NUROVEX-83090 format. One record per residue (C-alpha): residue number from 1; residue in three letters; x, y, z. Coordinates in Angstrom, 2 decimals. Layout:
! residues N
NUM/ala/X/Y/Z
...
This chain:
! residues 698
1/unk/34.41/30.76/252.58
2/unk/36.01/34.16/252.63
3/unk/33.52/36.70/253.92
4/unk/34.28/40.53/254.97
5/unk/32.74/41.94/257.81
6/unk/31.83/45.39/258.60
7/unk/31.56/46.42/262.53
8/unk/28.19/48.07/263.22
9/unk/28.17/51.86/261.83
10/unk/25.02/53.56/262.48
11/unk/26.79/56.97/260.89
12/unk/27.13/54.91/256.71
13/unk/25.63/51.81/255.53
14/unk/28.17/49.55/255.42
15/unk/31.54/49.23/253.35
16/unk/30.17/46.20/251.01
17/unk/26.79/47.86/250.37
18/unk/28.88/51.03/249.19
19/unk/31.41/49.18/247.25
20/unk/28.14/46.73/245.86
21/unk/26.46/50.37/244.55
22/unk/29.35/51.45/242.10
23/unk/29.49/47.97/240.80
24/unk/29.15/48.56/237.25
25/unk/25.43/48.38/235.80
26/unk/24.29/48.76/239.59
27/unk/25.55/45.25/240.17
28/unk/22.96/43.14/241.44
29/unk/24.29/40.28/239.57
30/unk/27.01/38.90/242.02
31/unk/25.68/38.35/245.61
32/unk/27.27/40.97/247.96
33/unk/29.60/38.24/249.60
34/unk/30.84/37.00/246.46
35/unk/31.09/40.50/245.03
36/unk/33.49/41.16/248.27
37/unk/35.49/38.07/247.47
38/unk/36.49/38.98/243.78
39/unk/37.16/42.41/244.55
40/unk/39.58/41.64/247.36
41/unk/41.27/38.32/244.98
42/unk/41.40/41.32/241.89
43/unk/45.11/41.56/240.58
44/unk/44.64/45.00/239.55
45/unk/46.49/44.68/236.86
46/unk/44.24/46.44/234.14
47/unk/45.19/49.50/232.30
48/unk/45.37/52.91/234.38
49/unk/42.49/54.18/232.93
50/unk/39.98/50.97/233.61
51/unk/39.66/49.29/236.80
52/unk/37.51/46.90/235.05
53/unk/38.34/43.57/234.73
54/unk/37.01/40.27/231.98
55/unk/34.03/39.79/234.73
56/unk/33.06/43.25/234.68
57/unk/34.44/43.37/238.75
58/unk/37.01/46.08/239.56
59/unk/39.88/46.27/242.13
60/unk/39.57/47.69/245.65
61/unk/41.73/51.10/245.29
62/unk/43.70/52.11/248.21
63/unk/41.46/54.17/249.58
64/unk/38.75/51.54/249.88
65/unk/41.32/49.24/251.36
66/unk/42.62/51.42/254.04
67/unk/38.48/51.77/254.76
68/unk/37.90/47.81/254.88
69/unk/40.91/47.77/257.40
70/unk/39.54/50.09/259.45
71/unk/35.44/48.91/259.19
72/unk/35.75/45.50/259.13
73/unk/37.26/41.96/260.25
74/unk/37.86/39.19/257.52
75/unk/36.77/35.54/258.68
76/unk/37.08/32.36/256.67
77/unk/35.77/28.81/257.42
78/unk/37.55/26.21/258.14
79/unk/34.98/23.51/256.54
80/unk/35.59/25.22/253.09
81/unk/36.57/21.83/250.63
82/unk/38.65/24.68/249.00
83/unk/41.33/24.22/251.70
84/unk/41.74/20.62/251.06
85/unk/39.82/18.13/252.96
86/unk/37.78/19.80/255.98
87/unk/39.10/18.13/259.52
88/unk/42.57/17.23/257.83
89/unk/45.47/18.96/259.47
90/unk/46.46/19.90/256.10
91/unk/43.52/21.58/255.52
92/unk/43.19/23.56/258.59
93/unk/46.91/25.00/258.25
94/unk/45.53/26.02/254.79
95/unk/42.89/27.63/256.26
96/unk/45.12/29.74/259.08
97/unk/47.35/30.85/256.09
98/unk/44.53/32.24/254.31
99/unk/43.19/34.36/257.27
100/unk/46.89/35.36/258.35
101/unk/46.73/36.31/254.75
102/unk/43.95/39.07/255.04
103/unk/45.30/40.04/257.99
104/unk/45.64/40.64/261.67
105/unk/42.69/39.72/263.74
106/unk/41.17/37.45/261.13
107/unk/38.47/35.05/262.70
108/unk/38.97/30.97/261.87
109/unk/35.78/29.61/261.70
110/unk/34.85/26.24/263.33
111/unk/31.32/24.86/262.65
112/unk/29.40/22.63/264.98
113/unk/30.18/19.11/263.92
114/unk/33.76/19.97/263.02
115/unk/36.38/17.93/264.15
116/unk/40.20/19.09/263.15
117/unk/42.86/16.44/263.68
118/unk/45.97/18.17/263.91
119/unk/47.60/14.87/264.31
120/unk/50.75/15.80/266.16
121/unk/50.02/19.09/267.16
122/unk/49.78/22.34/265.95
123/unk/52.07/25.82/266.07
124/unk/50.44/29.12/265.88
125/unk/53.93/30.85/265.42
126/unk/53.94/34.22/263.01
127/unk/50.29/33.71/263.27
128/unk/47.69/36.33/264.70
129/unk/44.54/34.91/263.41
130/unk/41.63/34.33/265.76
131/unk/40.23/30.77/266.23
132/unk/36.28/30.23/266.75
133/unk/34.60/27.36/267.48
134/unk/30.35/27.04/267.50
135/unk/30.89/25.32/271.56
136/unk/32.59/23.15/273.93
137/unk/30.38/20.49/273.79
138/unk/30.59/16.38/275.06
139/unk/27.98/13.83/274.35
140/unk/28.99/10.43/275.76
141/unk/32.09/10.94/276.75
142/unk/32.94/12.11/273.16
143/unk/34.13/15.68/272.35
144/unk/31.77/17.24/269.51
145/unk/30.27/20.76/268.31
146/unk/33.94/22.21/267.78
147/unk/36.73/19.98/267.87
148/unk/40.84/20.71/267.60
149/unk/42.02/17.25/268.38
150/unk/45.75/15.55/268.52
151/unk/45.71/12.17/267.93
152/unk/49.45/11.07/267.31
153/unk/50.65/13.97/270.13
154/unk/54.16/14.98/270.25
155/unk/53.81/18.21/271.82
156/unk/50.78/20.72/272.94
157/unk/47.33/20.42/270.85
158/unk/47.85/23.93/270.21
159/unk/51.18/25.87/270.69
160/unk/50.59/29.61/271.17
161/unk/54.44/30.18/271.76
162/unk/55.58/32.85/269.26
163/unk/51.74/34.13/268.40
164/unk/51.87/37.51/267.07
165/unk/49.30/39.38/270.08
166/unk/48.60/43.28/270.38
167/unk/51.61/45.32/271.02
168/unk/52.53/47.61/273.72
169/unk/49.47/45.91/275.33
170/unk/46.98/48.13/272.98
171/unk/44.20/46.63/271.76
172/unk/42.47/43.16/272.46
173/unk/41.86/39.88/270.97
174/unk/40.58/36.42/271.70
175/unk/43.20/34.21/270.30
176/unk/40.83/30.63/271.45
177/unk/37.10/31.13/271.95
178/unk/34.09/27.92/271.70
179/unk/36.54/25.18/271.11
180/unk/36.96/21.80/272.60
181/unk/40.78/20.78/272.60
182/unk/41.51/16.89/273.00
183/unk/45.10/15.20/273.49
184/unk/45.87/11.77/272.53
185/unk/45.45/10.10/275.72
186/unk/48.66/8.91/276.67
187/unk/50.43/9.49/279.67
188/unk/53.53/11.69/279.24
189/unk/55.98/11.96/282.51
190/unk/57.99/14.78/280.77
191/unk/54.35/17.36/280.96
192/unk/55.27/18.13/276.93
193/unk/52.07/17.14/275.60
194/unk/50.18/19.90/276.98
195/unk/46.58/21.31/275.47
196/unk/47.03/24.52/275.26
197/unk/50.43/26.10/275.67
198/unk/51.29/29.56/275.48
199/unk/54.66/31.17/276.50
200/unk/54.40/35.12/275.59
201/unk/51.74/36.73/275.45
202/unk/49.94/39.80/275.76
203/unk/46.43/41.66/276.01
204/unk/44.39/38.37/274.79
205/unk/41.46/36.34/275.98
206/unk/40.94/32.93/275.97
207/unk/37.17/31.96/276.87
208/unk/35.05/29.19/276.43
209/unk/37.00/26.03/276.21
210/unk/37.30/22.43/277.16
211/unk/40.88/20.81/277.44
212/unk/40.92/16.94/278.16
213/unk/42.88/13.83/277.15
214/unk/46.39/15.33/277.89
215/unk/49.53/13.85/279.20
216/unk/51.25/16.93/279.91
217/unk/48.89/19.79/281.83
218/unk/45.77/21.03/280.42
219/unk/46.70/25.03/280.11
220/unk/50.14/25.40/280.12
221/unk/51.22/28.79/280.83
222/unk/55.11/28.87/280.13
223/unk/57.87/31.42/280.67
224/unk/60.76/30.33/278.73
225/unk/62.76/33.59/278.89
226/unk/62.37/35.04/282.26
227/unk/60.46/38.77/282.37
228/unk/58.53/37.07/278.99
229/unk/55.63/35.38/279.81
230/unk/51.33/35.71/279.98
231/unk/50.98/39.45/280.94
232/unk/47.28/41.15/281.10
233/unk/45.55/38.40/279.74
234/unk/41.97/37.27/280.50
235/unk/40.85/33.90/280.77
236/unk/37.49/32.83/281.40
237/unk/34.88/29.42/281.72
238/unk/37.42/26.67/281.09
239/unk/37.06/23.39/281.78
240/unk/39.68/21.00/282.49
241/unk/39.67/17.32/282.62
242/unk/42.11/15.01/284.36
243/unk/45.52/14.77/282.83
244/unk/46.60/11.06/281.91
245/unk/48.46/9.53/284.73
246/unk/48.77/12.95/286.40
247/unk/48.99/12.10/289.96
248/unk/52.15/9.27/289.33
249/unk/53.59/11.56/286.57
250/unk/52.93/15.04/289.16
251/unk/51.08/16.70/286.37
252/unk/48.64/19.70/287.27
253/unk/45.41/20.16/285.40
254/unk/46.93/24.14/284.83
255/unk/50.25/25.20/285.19
256/unk/51.46/29.09/285.19
257/unk/54.95/30.49/285.31
258/unk/55.59/33.65/285.98
259/unk/52.50/35.00/284.98
260/unk/51.58/38.43/285.91
261/unk/48.48/40.78/286.21
262/unk/46.13/38.13/284.87
263/unk/42.05/37.58/285.68
264/unk/41.17/33.95/285.83
265/unk/37.78/33.51/286.07
266/unk/35.45/30.57/286.36
267/unk/38.55/27.75/285.71
268/unk/36.44/24.28/286.01
269/unk/38.40/21.18/287.69
270/unk/36.21/18.08/286.69
271/unk/37.97/14.20/287.44
272/unk/37.59/11.77/285.16
273/unk/37.89/9.03/287.45
274/unk/37.60/7.99/291.50
275/unk/41.85/7.45/291.44
276/unk/45.28/9.42/290.04
277/unk/43.33/12.36/289.57
278/unk/45.19/14.97/291.56
279/unk/49.32/15.52/291.42
280/unk/50.95/16.47/295.03
281/unk/52.66/19.43/293.45
282/unk/48.89/20.95/293.10
283/unk/45.92/20.21/290.81
284/unk/46.73/23.99/290.34
285/unk/50.42/25.39/290.10
286/unk/50.61/29.14/290.17
287/unk/54.65/29.26/290.45
288/unk/57.80/31.68/289.99
289/unk/60.74/31.35/288.10
290/unk/64.10/31.71/288.82
291/unk/64.54/35.66/288.48
292/unk/60.75/37.27/288.21
293/unk/57.67/35.71/290.27
294/unk/53.82/35.55/289.85
295/unk/52.14/38.61/291.16
296/unk/48.85/40.67/290.65
297/unk/46.70/37.81/289.70
298/unk/43.23/37.75/289.91
299/unk/41.92/33.62/290.38
300/unk/38.16/34.10/290.99
301/unk/35.21/31.53/291.04
302/unk/37.33/28.20/290.42
303/unk/35.45/24.99/290.75
304/unk/36.42/21.95/291.62
305/unk/34.24/18.33/291.16
306/unk/35.46/15.07/292.21
307/unk/38.72/15.06/293.27
308/unk/41.17/12.97/295.24
309/unk/44.32/14.57/297.10
310/unk/47.23/12.74/297.69
311/unk/49.83/12.99/300.75
312/unk/51.29/16.01/301.02
313/unk/48.68/17.83/297.93
314/unk/46.82/20.47/297.20
315/unk/43.83/21.71/294.75
316/unk/45.65/25.22/294.64
317/unk/49.18/26.05/294.94
318/unk/50.30/29.58/294.79
319/unk/53.90/30.88/295.06
320/unk/53.67/34.26/294.36
321/unk/53.02/37.87/295.62
322/unk/49.93/40.22/295.94
323/unk/47.58/37.95/293.98
324/unk/43.85/37.56/294.99
325/unk/42.17/34.15/295.33
326/unk/38.00/34.38/296.12
327/unk/34.96/32.83/295.53
328/unk/36.20/28.69/295.02
329/unk/34.09/26.02/295.03
330/unk/34.65/22.69/295.80
331/unk/32.13/19.76/295.07
332/unk/32.78/16.22/296.35
333/unk/36.67/17.02/297.09
334/unk/38.47/13.88/299.28
335/unk/41.80/13.05/299.62
336/unk/43.21/9.77/298.99
337/unk/42.84/7.03/301.93
338/unk/45.37/7.19/304.39
339/unk/46.69/10.31/302.91
340/unk/48.14/13.07/305.16
341/unk/49.42/16.73/304.87
342/unk/46.05/17.73/302.26
343/unk/44.84/21.14/301.42
344/unk/42.51/23.00/299.60
345/unk/44.70/25.82/299.02
346/unk/48.41/26.45/299.75
347/unk/50.19/29.68/299.80
348/unk/54.23/28.63/299.14
349/unk/57.27/30.32/299.06
350/unk/58.59/31.43/295.57
351/unk/62.30/31.34/295.96
352/unk/62.52/34.54/295.01
353/unk/61.11/38.34/295.77
354/unk/59.06/36.66/298.62
355/unk/56.79/39.72/299.71
356/unk/53.84/38.00/300.08
357/unk/50.88/40.31/300.15
358/unk/48.00/37.23/299.17
359/unk/44.22/37.67/300.05
360/unk/42.38/34.29/299.84
361/unk/38.82/34.85/300.47
362/unk/35.40/32.98/299.96
363/unk/34.03/29.80/302.30
364/unk/37.39/28.62/304.22
365/unk/36.84/25.36/304.29
366/unk/37.89/23.06/306.79
367/unk/38.78/19.55/307.72
368/unk/35.43/17.54/308.06
369/unk/36.10/15.33/311.12
370/unk/34.84/11.76/311.35
371/unk/36.26/10.41/308.32
372/unk/39.88/9.12/307.20
373/unk/39.07/10.65/303.29
374/unk/38.39/14.46/304.60
375/unk/41.02/16.98/303.42
376/unk/43.17/17.93/306.36
377/unk/42.95/21.50/306.27
378/unk/41.71/24.53/304.54
379/unk/44.70/26.75/303.89
380/unk/48.13/25.70/304.14
381/unk/49.99/28.93/305.09
382/unk/53.94/28.24/304.63
383/unk/54.58/31.76/303.47
384/unk/54.34/35.14/305.53
385/unk/52.67/38.36/305.36
386/unk/49.63/36.89/303.69
387/unk/45.46/36.94/304.13
388/unk/42.88/34.67/304.85
389/unk/39.11/36.04/305.61
390/unk/35.58/34.48/304.92
391/unk/33.46/32.07/306.44
392/unk/34.38/29.53/308.55
393/unk/33.66/26.05/306.78
394/unk/32.92/22.76/308.53
395/unk/34.46/21.81/311.32
396/unk/37.74/23.44/312.07
397/unk/41.43/23.53/311.05
398/unk/40.73/25.92/308.48
399/unk/44.15/27.41/308.38
400/unk/47.47/25.89/309.38
401/unk/50.94/28.20/309.56
402/unk/53.64/26.39/309.20
403/unk/56.87/26.87/311.06
404/unk/58.27/30.40/310.75
405/unk/55.47/31.96/309.27
406/unk/54.67/35.64/310.65
407/unk/52.36/39.01/310.28
408/unk/49.65/37.00/308.38
409/unk/45.67/38.08/308.98
410/unk/43.34/35.13/309.40
411/unk/39.52/36.25/309.96
412/unk/36.96/33.55/310.04
413/unk/33.26/34.80/310.21
414/unk/30.37/33.24/310.34
415/unk/30.40/29.38/310.26
416/unk/28.79/26.44/308.81
417/unk/26.72/25.22/311.64
418/unk/28.47/22.87/314.00
419/unk/31.89/23.79/313.04
420/unk/33.11/23.91/317.05
421/unk/36.81/22.65/316.42
422/unk/39.32/25.33/316.44
423/unk/39.57/27.24/313.13
424/unk/43.42/27.14/313.04
425/unk/46.44/25.15/314.47
426/unk/49.32/27.56/314.60
427/unk/52.68/26.00/314.36
428/unk/54.07/29.26/313.21
429/unk/55.73/30.03/316.73
430/unk/55.84/33.70/315.94
431/unk/54.26/36.57/318.02
432/unk/52.82/38.63/314.93
433/unk/50.19/36.60/313.27
434/unk/46.54/37.93/313.96
435/unk/44.03/35.25/313.84
436/unk/39.98/35.64/314.58
437/unk/37.39/32.78/315.08
438/unk/34.50/34.58/315.76
439/unk/32.04/31.19/316.20
440/unk/34.59/30.66/319.08
441/unk/35.03/34.06/319.80
442/unk/39.01/33.26/319.94
443/unk/41.39/35.74/318.65
444/unk/45.33/35.85/319.24
445/unk/46.82/39.01/318.55
446/unk/49.83/40.39/317.64
447/unk/52.75/41.28/319.81
448/unk/51.93/45.17/320.66
449/unk/48.92/45.63/319.29
450/unk/46.55/47.55/320.91
451/unk/42.75/48.60/320.68
452/unk/41.56/51.86/321.18
453/unk/41.23/52.65/324.38
454/unk/41.49/49.46/325.37
455/unk/45.05/47.81/326.13
456/unk/44.63/44.51/324.96
457/unk/48.44/43.61/325.55
458/unk/50.67/45.64/327.77
459/unk/54.52/45.25/326.76
460/unk/57.44/44.56/328.76
461/unk/59.60/46.95/330.92
462/unk/62.43/47.00/331.78
463/unk/62.67/44.17/334.85
464/unk/59.64/42.58/333.48
465/unk/60.27/42.27/329.54
466/unk/57.80/39.79/328.68
467/unk/54.63/41.07/326.98
468/unk/51.24/39.76/328.37
469/unk/47.39/40.03/327.23
470/unk/44.04/40.14/329.16
471/unk/41.67/37.73/326.75
472/unk/38.56/38.16/328.59
473/unk/36.97/36.52/331.03
474/unk/34.86/32.74/331.62
475/unk/31.84/32.34/333.71
476/unk/34.32/30.07/336.06
477/unk/37.82/28.25/335.77
478/unk/40.39/28.82/332.95
479/unk/39.18/28.40/329.00
480/unk/38.73/24.87/327.92
481/unk/38.74/25.31/324.59
482/unk/40.68/28.03/321.96
483/unk/44.40/28.72/321.62
484/unk/46.22/30.73/323.56
485/unk/49.87/31.80/324.05
486/unk/51.73/32.40/327.49
487/unk/51.30/35.03/329.40
488/unk/47.63/35.22/328.57
489/unk/45.69/35.76/331.13
490/unk/41.99/35.40/331.83
491/unk/39.58/36.56/334.72
492/unk/36.78/34.90/335.76
493/unk/33.36/35.78/337.50
494/unk/33.79/33.68/340.27
495/unk/36.29/35.67/341.35
496/unk/39.71/34.35/339.89
497/unk/42.35/35.13/337.86
498/unk/44.36/32.56/335.81
499/unk/47.47/32.95/333.94
500/unk/48.02/30.67/330.74
501/unk/51.90/29.36/331.59
502/unk/52.26/27.04/328.24
503/unk/50.63/28.02/325.12
504/unk/48.75/25.80/323.20
505/unk/45.23/24.92/322.99
506/unk/43.43/25.58/325.11
507/unk/47.29/25.71/326.93
508/unk/48.28/24.84/330.47
509/unk/46.98/27.40/332.90
510/unk/47.43/27.97/336.56
511/unk/45.12/30.33/339.64
512/unk/46.64/33.37/340.63
513/unk/46.59/33.14/344.18
514/unk/45.45/30.24/346.61
515/unk/41.28/30.30/346.07
516/unk/39.87/30.88/349.33
517/unk/37.91/28.17/349.46
518/unk/41.13/26.08/349.76
519/unk/42.46/27.76/352.93
520/unk/41.53/25.33/355.72
521/unk/41.73/21.94/354.03
522/unk/44.99/22.39/352.12
523/unk/47.06/21.17/354.77
524/unk/45.41/17.94/354.70
525/unk/45.51/17.83/350.94
526/unk/47.38/14.63/349.57
527/unk/51.14/15.48/348.02
528/unk/50.00/14.58/344.79
529/unk/47.15/14.04/343.70
530/unk/43.59/14.71/344.72
531/unk/40.69/12.36/346.05
532/unk/37.18/13.22/346.65
533/unk/35.61/12.95/348.56
534/unk/38.63/14.39/350.77
535/unk/40.63/11.29/352.64
536/unk/39.08/12.53/356.24
537/unk/35.39/12.12/355.08
538/unk/35.51/8.39/354.05
539/unk/33.44/6.89/355.95
540/unk/32.05/3.32/354.60
541/unk/32.73/0.50/352.63
542/unk/29.11/0.13/351.45
543/unk/28.47/2.65/349.14
544/unk/25.94/1.10/347.17
545/unk/25.22/1.91/343.76
546/unk/22.88/0.78/340.67
547/unk/23.42/-0.66/337.30
548/unk/23.28/2.68/335.05
549/unk/23.25/5.24/338.12
550/unk/26.26/7.73/337.25
551/unk/27.03/9.44/340.43
552/unk/28.75/12.55/340.58
553/unk/30.95/13.93/343.19
554/unk/32.37/17.73/343.41
555/unk/35.13/19.62/344.24
556/unk/37.73/22.86/343.43
557/unk/41.05/21.52/342.71
558/unk/43.56/22.26/344.98
559/unk/46.29/22.52/342.40
560/unk/47.53/22.48/339.12
561/unk/48.95/19.40/338.45
562/unk/48.69/16.53/335.08
563/unk/46.56/13.55/336.21
564/unk/47.30/10.15/334.49
565/unk/45.15/7.97/336.77
566/unk/41.82/7.32/338.50
567/unk/41.34/5.06/341.00
568/unk/38.25/3.47/342.83
569/unk/38.35/1.04/345.48
570/unk/35.42/-1.34/346.05
571/unk/33.89/-2.09/349.56
572/unk/32.52/-5.12/351.26
573/unk/31.01/-6.83/347.99
574/unk/32.76/-7.32/344.38
575/unk/31.09/-6.74/341.18
576/unk/29.69/-10.22/339.72
577/unk/30.66/-12.10/336.48
578/unk/30.75/-10.00/334.52
579/unk/29.46/-5.94/333.74
580/unk/29.06/-4.67/330.88
581/unk/31.03/-2.11/330.96
582/unk/32.87/-0.31/334.14
583/unk/33.84/3.37/333.53
584/unk/35.00/6.47/335.39
585/unk/35.77/10.31/334.26
586/unk/36.10/13.75/335.14
587/unk/33.26/16.54/333.89
588/unk/34.26/20.66/334.03
589/unk/31.77/22.65/335.71
590/unk/30.04/25.51/334.00
591/unk/28.70/28.43/336.12
592/unk/25.36/27.49/334.79
593/unk/25.81/24.04/336.48
594/unk/26.21/22.09/333.19
595/unk/29.11/19.49/332.77
596/unk/31.59/18.59/330.33
597/unk/33.58/15.29/330.14
598/unk/37.44/16.56/329.67
599/unk/38.75/12.83/330.92
600/unk/37.76/9.47/331.10
601/unk/39.04/5.96/331.28
602/unk/38.18/3.28/328.87
603/unk/35.81/0.45/329.31
604/unk/37.25/-2.27/331.14
605/unk/34.93/-5.04/332.31
606/unk/37.63/-6.72/334.72
607/unk/37.57/-3.93/337.03
608/unk/35.43/-4.28/340.28
609/unk/36.08/-8.02/340.92
610/unk/37.56/-8.58/344.16
611/unk/36.38/-6.80/347.82
612/unk/38.07/-4.15/349.45
613/unk/40.19/-3.50/346.64
614/unk/41.85/-0.23/344.79
615/unk/41.20/-0.48/341.33
616/unk/43.89/1.84/339.29
617/unk/42.97/3.18/335.77
618/unk/44.88/4.82/333.68
619/unk/42.93/7.56/331.47
620/unk/42.74/7.33/327.66
621/unk/44.72/10.80/327.94
622/unk/46.81/12.59/330.59
623/unk/44.73/15.68/331.99
624/unk/45.91/18.99/332.95
625/unk/43.98/19.53/335.99
626/unk/43.89/23.57/336.69
627/unk/43.88/24.76/340.72
628/unk/40.66/27.14/341.51
629/unk/38.60/25.30/338.71
630/unk/35.53/23.66/339.49
631/unk/35.37/19.44/338.55
632/unk/32.79/16.76/339.21
633/unk/34.58/12.93/339.19
634/unk/31.87/10.35/338.79
635/unk/31.67/6.62/338.49
636/unk/29.67/3.92/336.10
637/unk/29.02/0.37/336.32
638/unk/26.28/-1.19/333.70
639/unk/25.68/-4.80/335.03
640/unk/23.16/-7.53/334.88
641/unk/24.83/-9.13/336.85
642/unk/25.62/-7.98/341.23
643/unk/26.80/-4.43/341.51
644/unk/30.04/-3.79/343.55
645/unk/29.66/-1.87/346.59
646/unk/32.47/1.02/346.87
647/unk/34.33/2.81/349.92
648/unk/33.17/6.31/350.28
649/unk/31.27/9.00/352.30
650/unk/27.56/8.34/353.19
651/unk/24.84/10.91/353.85
652/unk/21.48/10.19/356.21
653/unk/18.97/9.03/353.11
654/unk/16.62/10.97/353.37
655/unk/14.94/13.65/351.17
656/unk/16.57/16.54/353.03
657/unk/19.70/15.46/353.04
658/unk/19.71/14.74/349.11
659/unk/18.18/18.19/348.79
660/unk/21.12/19.99/350.86
661/unk/23.62/17.68/349.12
662/unk/22.54/19.09/345.99
663/unk/21.82/22.76/346.55
664/unk/24.41/24.89/344.47
665/unk/27.24/24.41/344.48
666/unk/26.19/21.17/344.66
667/unk/28.38/18.02/346.66
668/unk/27.29/15.24/344.93
669/unk/24.68/14.57/341.84
670/unk/23.25/11.63/340.23
671/unk/21.63/10.33/336.86
672/unk/20.11/7.38/335.76
673/unk/19.74/4.74/333.35
674/unk/23.46/6.02/331.46
675/unk/25.06/3.10/329.21
676/unk/28.26/5.08/328.80
677/unk/29.34/8.24/330.10
678/unk/27.70/11.26/328.64
679/unk/29.97/13.82/326.74
680/unk/28.10/16.71/328.03
681/unk/25.29/16.90/330.78
682/unk/22.73/19.90/331.20
683/unk/22.31/20.83/334.86
684/unk/18.71/19.85/334.58
685/unk/19.13/16.69/333.72
686/unk/20.57/15.93/337.26
687/unk/19.14/15.17/341.14
688/unk/20.89/14.39/344.20
689/unk/22.10/11.34/345.81
690/unk/23.14/10.53/349.98
691/unk/26.14/8.65/348.79
692/unk/29.78/9.07/346.69
693/unk/32.61/6.18/345.99
694/unk/35.81/7.57/346.86
695/unk/37.90/8.29/343.49
696/unk/41.60/9.04/344.00
697/unk/43.66/11.07/340.81
698/unk/47.46/10.82/340.38
């Protein structure tokens, strides 16, 4: 069926109404649509004096045809049996040809419930028609509503290469909308069997489409000729389902090469399987060609559901310049078991015209931790000069900077609750990245950066060329979290200055000068390591503990060094066979007296089995002890058998002694009823004690 549909015009009646009014005899005999069809198809071979043919329908004059072109758009229906059997490839081609004959922009309607089988696929080269369906639905796994299917696919289902789009970017057309595109469901390692392929087009909108069962990319925006690609187009609300065998064949859901100035909104990626559903190159791959790059595109509100990222894979790969990526949503997306190097986004090197200037914003997802299937990092930055801003997602590692990446700006504002791990992994080795994690209140500023009125970094001068940064202050001791660079320094409120000698998280720190509290005792300190209580205070081999009683001895470190081993010394009584738990650990002490476990031995119930014996035990991982920092070292034995005694220091067993020893700063404290070393201890949960086992650190 062909109809001439007028566009609204409040100043005049529609063209069809006016033309019907001049039909001979007033023309109520033919319906307006049929009348318009007959006139449009009229051959116009009558005599010069009469435009009336044998059925009293006259042809449109040249002036009327110009008016129709201006005020109306033609429309044909793919369900019209006059083109052949509806749903067949031949009938659809006849329908397209009829539409094209009516002029540019003719709409081809695919009604609800019609599936068109284009068999091997269909080229739209030379066409300017606009294909419209009634919707892209799916019922019980079967596409319905308006469907274009390629049952024996040997190329794209719909190939828009050489489609006739508006010239010089003037005007706007919608070549495809409201349809379901279905491939043959056969894997294709060549990636040729795509859903919709577009090579060169501009000023076009593709919207409200679903694409599935393809062996190649669902949406494939290619650029065969350099400088001839997809420009200034809109792609909106397009849902892409897993290409067949996409991980093993490295087939992205969407591939876009050298595209420029486009807007992609609401693109959805939906996995239809629990494995083999994400290619390592990226579920979406936007990349440069050999001469020109991808740039100035907007990627807005993409959503991903139930994808599983393989080793070195990502959900969104972008290699280009000055692109905006914002407000993506990820639902139940994980990495494959055992996979490494995975990310939500990856900013790669375009290979040509590498300028950067991309901006990613929204919720910046991190590594959730605690499971082997959480994606490793949020944004994997491999290209310099980019920006990442947004809410810090749980739990950390939101951004990873690769070696050599420089002049990037990362600002994590706010956070999901509990996001207490560092927001970045900085492998760049460069000095000009600016990194801010507001949740952890940490910042890495670039070389030479200053805040007006506050010298944040002192640049080097002759004789002292290295730059240094004042990074803020602590209650006591050097930072125990955050990422720092060499020559950063902090000031503690208890009167000490700390310098970072080796950058890292939190880095290696030393105290400037000798803490005043150490001057009278340092001469008797151990050459290597330290012992608490000090060795000249050990006065007993009968320091007794209770099962589950954690005893803590406090001290201020004499020197900065790496500690690998803790050693306790049994006294006159050995442990009965066999303890449930035997552990030693070291806690950092905050200004308010709270404790945080910073180093510990693993449980070893073979310890303390003999009397008057030294029992060294390696720490689970080496620990960097910092001079001037206040610490507490503790020992815990849990047993139903006999408790051992230890060499150490005893004080009078009185309430007065306990109170004096526990007064701030404490010398010794205890905590009852523990089954293991707690990771943190509130000062209010501690009390005084009159004995301390000697523990040596080396």
